C-alpha positions, 0 to 999 in steps of 0.5 A: 710661786707655790704656797704648798708646804711640800715641794716636788721633784722630777717624777716622770716626763709628761709629754705630748698632746693633752685632752682639750679643756672643759669649760670652767664651771661656776663651782670651780670658780667658787672653790678657787676664790675660797682657796685664794681667800684661805691662802691669804688668811694663812699668810696673815696668820703667819705674820701675826704668829711671827709677831706673837699676835695669833688670835682667834678671829671671833673671840680675840683669844688664842685659838682653842687647842693651840700650844704655847711656843716650846710645848709639845702637843703629844696628840698632834705628834702621834698623828703626824707619825701615823700619817708618815707611816701610813701614807709616806708624808713626813710633816714632822719638819713643818711648823707646828703652829701652822700644821696644828691650825690646818689639821684642827680646821679639818677636824672641825669640818668633820666634827671630831675634837680629839686627835685620836678620834681623827686618827681612827677616822683616817684609818677607816676612811681613805678619802679623808686623807685626800681632804686633809692633804688638800687642807694642809697643802694650800696651792695658790699661784699665778703667772709672774707673781710679784712682777718686780721679782720676775723683772729682776730675773728677766733683766739681770739673772737670765742674761748672766746665766745664759752668757755663762753657759756654752752655746750648746750647753743644757740649761737646767731649772727646778721649780720646787713647789710648783703647785698647779704649774703657773710658776713653771710655765712662767719660767718657760716663757721667760727663757723663750723670750730670752733665747727664742722659742726654738733655742729654748726648746733645744736647750732648756729643761725645767723640772717642776715638782710638788707633793700634791698629786692633784695640783700636779695633775692640773699642772701637767694639763696646762689649762688655765682660765682667763683670770689666772692669766690676767697678769700676762700681757695679751701679746704674751698670752696669745703667743704662748697659750691657745684658747679653747672655750673659756680656757687657755692651753700652754703651747705644746712644744714648750710644755714638753720641756717642763717635766712634772713629778712628785717630790718631797724636798724634806726627804727626796734627793734633789735634782743636781747640776742646776742653773736656776732653782726657784722655791718661792713661799715654801720654806716659810712653812718649815721649822728652822731644822727642816729649812737648814736640811732643805737649804743643804739640798739646794746648795748641793743641787746648784752648780757653782754660780747657780741662782736661788730664787726665794719668796718674799716671806723667806730669807737666807740670813745665816748662810752667807758663806754658801750663798751671796745676795744678788737682790735682798729685796727680791730674794735672789741669791747665788751659790758661791764657789766651793764644793759640797757633799751630797745630802745622801752620800753613797756608802763606799765599798769597804775593802779589807786586808787579805792574803794572796789567795783571797786576792787571786780569788777576787781577780778570778771573781772579777774575770768571771763577772766580766765573762758573764757580762760579755756572754749576756745576749744584749749589748750593755754599757755601764756608767758611773754616777758622773756619766763616765763609761765604766764597762762595755760588754762584747755585744756593745763593742761588736754592735756599736764599734766601741773599744777599750779606749772608750772606757773612762770617756764621758758617755755624752762624747760617744755617738751612742749617747744620741744615736739611735736615740737621745739617751742623755736626757733619759739617763738624767731622768732615770737617775733622778727618778731612780727607776728603770726607763724603757725605749721601744723600737729605737731606729738606727741606720747602718748604711742602707739598712735599718736596725731597731733596738729596745733600750733599758736604762736601769739605775744601780742603787748603792744607798738611799741617795742618787744611783751610783751607776747606770746600766744601759742595755740594747736588745736588737729587735730588728727582725721582730720589728721588720716582721711586725711591719711586714705583717702590718703591711700584708694586713693593710694590703689584705684589708685594702683588697678586702675593701676593694672586693667588698666595693666590687661586690656592692657594685655587682649587687647594685647592678644586679638590683638594677637589672632585676628592676629593668627586667621587671619593667620589661616584663611589665611592658611585655605584659602590656604589649601582649594585652595591647596586641590582643586588643589590636588583634581583636579590633583588627579581626572585628574590623576585618569581619565587618569589612568582609561582611559587606557584599559591596566592594570596599577599597581603602586608598591612602593619602597618596592614593595607593590601595591599603584595603581590598575586601572580599566584595572587591575580590568577588567583583573584580577578581583581584586578590588583596596581595595583588593590589595592596600597596599599588597605585590605585590608578595604575590597576587594571581590573575592569573599572576605568579608574581615570573616571574616578579622579575628579570624584576622589579629588573632590572628596579629598579637597572637601573632606566630604562624601562625593558620588555616587558615580555610575561608571560602565565596567566589566566584572571578573567574569567578563560581564558588562555592568554598571558600577556605582562608586561612592567616595568617602573621606577616610579619617584613619591613619594619615588620611585617604579615601574609602571607595564603595563599589556596587554592581547596579545591574546585579539582581536586586540592585538599585 
């Protein structure tokens, strides 16, 4: 589905959750439209060139700087060699007319008419390389591009491919020249519809490759605007994509089965044992020699009976011995039975004849190497290029219960291949990426105990092609892992305890603040009480002073007619002290005054609420002298009511 002249290989698994997409800006839409327009123009130019009609759009004449067929533009060749040596991009196998036109377009954009001047710019401006590659590598694609071809793939190819594979066999697919990923995700959808999502996740592995790193970054994200998914039915879009704003994100579980990586199909070793290889509208950009080399790689990459899916502009006309046509119209081919040699065969080790002493020395050297391997601290197991177990050291035999009988067995038949972790896919990845992979803290249960291993998967290279062997080393990190876990647990406990102490401290501080606030309120109330007490004391002293200063006897009775106040005048008149009368019923007191004669006066005062009297009653004072006592009864408006009796000796000298 890509129209990028270079195509790509498996270059590292990109798994897991990705960043949320940002909303597509208007400038992004404009750039996309320009890119599509440029690609369409390229296709028209290619068709015109194939028919010998390539002309300048404005003048109708051949474009300036173009070379006639068969002629070599030495300036262009020098520039291509410089790009290859400086950046590792080998465009020497591409069609010169296409390359020359695209490079001249970029030269025109920067205003440099000569190849040598443009080379000087590339040497001083590293950003110009990116602009040049973006011009050369036009990436235009969409989901299920050319629906009829994809319909044939769905209807005829995939059912046959799945039927030929065992129920547990892995299905390997390569999307070469995947551009921004729509083709790879279309393949994932197609297989998921055929097998079901869970079965697809379990069995299908899709390698999606390209030489354009920027396109690969977009592909790994799996974020697309609605217009890109327009060819997709709504039910499929909702099933396989999740919407975020104006963009859609391919579902995570299937995305993990698509491995994106950079790969140059003209130089890098191909992915092997493929069931389906999709390379659409990519071969058209290469010359015949480069196309032949690429097809040799593709033939090696496919298993017997594997399918090759090309683009509309590409055809296998002279390769009928190796590929049979499934559909000429839709460009689907199938690899015929028969062996093939790898494009980059490893150089065999050459043995030379020698005497018995040399042979004994070789035996001793081999024994020494075996002893060194057994003495290595970790458990190691070595596999040849076909995945067969070739070497097992003493650590591996002791750690995993392997024996000499396991030598020569396929590694995938051993329990070690999937426990403590899935190593088969990692070995496959390390083989094709030709780099060491590491797994940290793989967990293995041994009875009731757990073991943890760091695993190194190291390809052993014997030449420029695929590795000739894989060395897998297991380092027991159980104690370190448990110690880290214990440290983490203790740290979490300490953090929890610290949080609890901080919370308790905060609560105590809050309680202290509340107590301080309450204490301040109590102090304020206490101050107010002291002020009021002082006021009351002063008022009481004042009132007592007033009452005491009255020469006549003043008696205050409560509402139930008990003595509440007995002034000094009453003491002088009747001879009773206040502590003898206060709280006592007034009519029960015996002090020389016949109180029964005052009942009517007191009741009248209480009933009317008005002053009554004076009433003159004969009485005997404190010294036993008979007197005439004048009594005036007044209502008491104080606390709970009552009456005030004013008693005066009329027979006293000066009395009225």
